[in-house]
Every structure is written in C-alpha cells, then in structure tokens.
N, C-alpha and C positions, 0 to 999 in steps of 0.2 A: 504494500500500500504506500502510495506517495501522497503527501499533503503539501499543497501550495498555499502559502499565506496571502491573504488579501492585503493590499497596500492602503486602501482608503475605505471609509465606511460608506454603506448605502444609506441614504437618508430620504425620508418622506415626511410630509407635514399635513395637518388637518386643522380646521378652525372650529372651536367650540360653539355649539348652538344651545340655547336655553332648553333645558328639559330632555336633552338627548346625550347619550354617551359620545365622547370624541374618540374616534378610532383611526389608528394608523395601521395599514394592512400591508404586510410583505408576503408576496407569493413567489414561490420557487418555480422557475421555468427552466426548460432545457433538460438534458439527460443526466446531469451530475448530482452528486450528493455533496452537501456542504455542512460544515460544523460551524454553527453560529456561536461565537465565543464571548461576545459582549453585546449588551443592548443598552443604548443610551437614550435617555428621555429628557427633553427640556420643555418646560411650559411655564415661563416666567409670568408672574402675576395671576396664576390660576386660582388662587384662593385655597380653601380647604377642599381637597379632592381625595377620592379613593379610586382604585383601579386594579387591573389585573392584566397579565400577559397570557395569551391563549395560543396553543398549538393545535391546529386542526379542530378548533372548537372546545378543546379541553384546557382547563386552567393549568398553568405550569408555575412553578415556584422559582423565585419569589416575584411579587409585584415590584416593579421598579418605580419608586416615587419620582416626581418631577425633579429635574436638574441633578440626575445621578447617572453614573455609568456603572453597570453591574458586571461582575465577572462570572464565575461559575454559578450554577451549573450551565454547561453548554447544551445546545440542542442540535441534533442532526436533522436536516431537512432534505428531502428528496423531491423529485419531480411532482408538481402539483400541491406540495405542502404549503401551509399558510401559518404565519405568525401574526397575531393581532395584539397591539398595545391598546388597551381601552382605559379611558379615564372618565370618571363620573363626577359631576358637581363642579366643573370648571366654569369660571366666569365667561359669559358669552363673548365671542370675539378673540379669546385667547388662542394662541397658536401652539399646538402640540407638534413637536418635531421628534421623530424617532429615528434612531440610527443603529446599525449593527455592523460588526466586523465578522468576517467569516473566513474559514479555510476551505478550499476546494479539495475534496478527497478524490484521488485518481488511483484506480487499480491498474 
C-alpha cells in the first residue's frame, strides 16, 4: 500500500439560515480511497451552537466546534462516501467554512 499526502486542504462554505441547520457536505468522487486526517471548522460570530460530523448519515466522533482543527480519529472515504459538518443554532448570515486534509491511498 502506498499513501500520498495531500498538500492543501479542500474547503467548502455555507451560510446560516434562521431555523435550519448549516451544512457543509464533502462527497468523495473518483475511484480512490482517501484517509481524511483533519477536519477544520471556522464560523466566526456564530453564537452558541451545537453540531455534529456525519459519515454517510451516521454520526462520527467527535463534533468539531467552530474555529478548531481536529486530529484523530481519521476517516476512510471511498467512492460515493459523504462527510457532513452540521451546525445548529448559528446566527443567520454567519458563514461556516469546513476544510479537510487527506491522504490518497494507492494499492
């Protein structure tokens, strides 16, 4: 097995709307398997929020509070897999930016 390190994070953003969860969704495409090693979340001025990270609809640990970068546990993602960062209770108009670093696994 050969692992190739990513050099830059993948980033996506979403804007909070009143009464709805704010979600940033990462979908794996292509034929490769990746190891997601860090998930970063920024949401300045969000207020008091709660949230969760989901893998294919199931909660994974831990939730990453705003303005943090988390390390382990890592998550393997393959073709069609989905990671969702969901935040509830954020002030409307607040921007949620999610980023992750990954290693491509090559056999």
